[in-house]
C-alpha positions as CSV (number, residue, x, y, z in Angstrom):
1,M,0.0,0.0,0.0
2,Q,1.8,3.1,-1.2
3,L,0.0,5.3,1.4
4,F,2.0,3.6,4.0
5,F,5.5,4.5,2.7
6,P,5.4,8.2,4.0
7,M,4.4,6.8,7.4
8,I,7.6,4.7,7.4
9,N,9.6,7.8,6.6
10,R,8.0,9.6,9.5
11,E,8.6,6.7,11.8
12,Y,12.3,6.7,10.8
13,A,12.5,10.4,11.4
14,R,10.9,10.0,14.8
15,N,13.4,7.4,15.8
16,N,16.4,9.2,14.2
17,P,15.8,12.9,14.4
18,K,19.4,13.9,13.8
19,N,19.4,12.1,10.4
20,V,16.3,13.8,8.9
21,N,16.0,17.6,8.2
22,K,12.5,17.6,6.8
23,I,9.9,15.3,5.1
24,I,7.7,16.4,2.3
25,T,4.8,14.1,1.3
26,L,2.1,14.3,-1.3
27,G,-1.5,13.6,-0.1
28,T,-0.4,11.4,2.8
29,P,-3.3,10.5,5.1
30,N,-1.3,11.3,8.3
31,Y,-4.2,10.6,10.5
32,G,-5.4,7.4,8.8
33,V,-8.0,6.4,6.2
34,E,-11.6,5.5,6.5
35,T,-12.5,1.8,6.8
36,V,-13.8,1.8,3.2
37,Y,-10.1,2.0,2.2
38,S,-8.5,-0.1,4.8
39,G,-11.0,-2.8,5.8
40,G,-14.1,-4.6,4.6
41,E,-15.1,-6.7,1.6
42,N,-14.8,-3.9,-1.0
43,S,-11.8,-2.1,0.6
44,L,-8.5,-1.4,-1.1
45,C,-6.8,-3.7,1.3
46,S,-9.2,-6.6,0.4
47,Q,-8.6,-5.9,-3.3
48,F,-4.8,-5.6,-3.3
49,R,-3.7,-7.1,0.0
50,Y,-4.9,-9.3,2.8
51,E,-7.5,-7.4,4.8
52,N,-5.9,-8.3,8.2
53,D,-2.5,-7.2,6.9
54,L,-0.5,-5.3,9.5
55,E,-0.1,-2.3,7.2
56,C,-3.8,-2.1,6.5
57,N,-4.7,-2.2,10.2
58,E,-2.1,0.4,11.0
59,M,-3.6,2.8,8.4
60,K,-7.0,2.8,10.0
61,I,-8.0,6.0,11.8
62,G,-7.2,5.7,15.5
63,S,-4.7,2.9,15.2
64,N,-2.0,2.6,17.9
65,F,0.7,3.2,15.3
66,L,-0.8,6.5,14.1
67,K,-1.5,7.6,17.6
68,T,2.1,7.1,18.5
69,L,3.4,8.6,15.3
70,N,1.2,11.7,15.6
71,S,1.9,12.2,19.3
72,H,5.5,13.4,18.5
73,N,6.8,16.7,17.1
74,R,5.9,17.1,13.4
75,T,7.6,20.4,12.9
76,N,9.5,19.4,9.8
77,V,6.8,17.3,8.1
78,Y,5.0,18.9,5.2
79,T,2.1,17.4,3.3
80,I,1.0,18.8,-0.1
81,S,-2.6,17.9,-0.6
82,G,-5.6,19.0,-2.6
83,V,-9.4,18.9,-2.3
């Protein structure tokens, strides 16, 4: 799931702050995705991955991974997004 890759970069930066100056992402769902994308019979995860996949569960809104990731300083994280 390509949405997950920027989260991996943010996790790396959180654990290695001296190695990362800034992160710029494009349309990254920093606070998770709706269940329609990450879980259920017609979700993206069920179409392209296993629904109970670790990455799919960690992309859900309110997951422990996202809570931990978003609880830390995001000063140098920039997301370019559109409506």
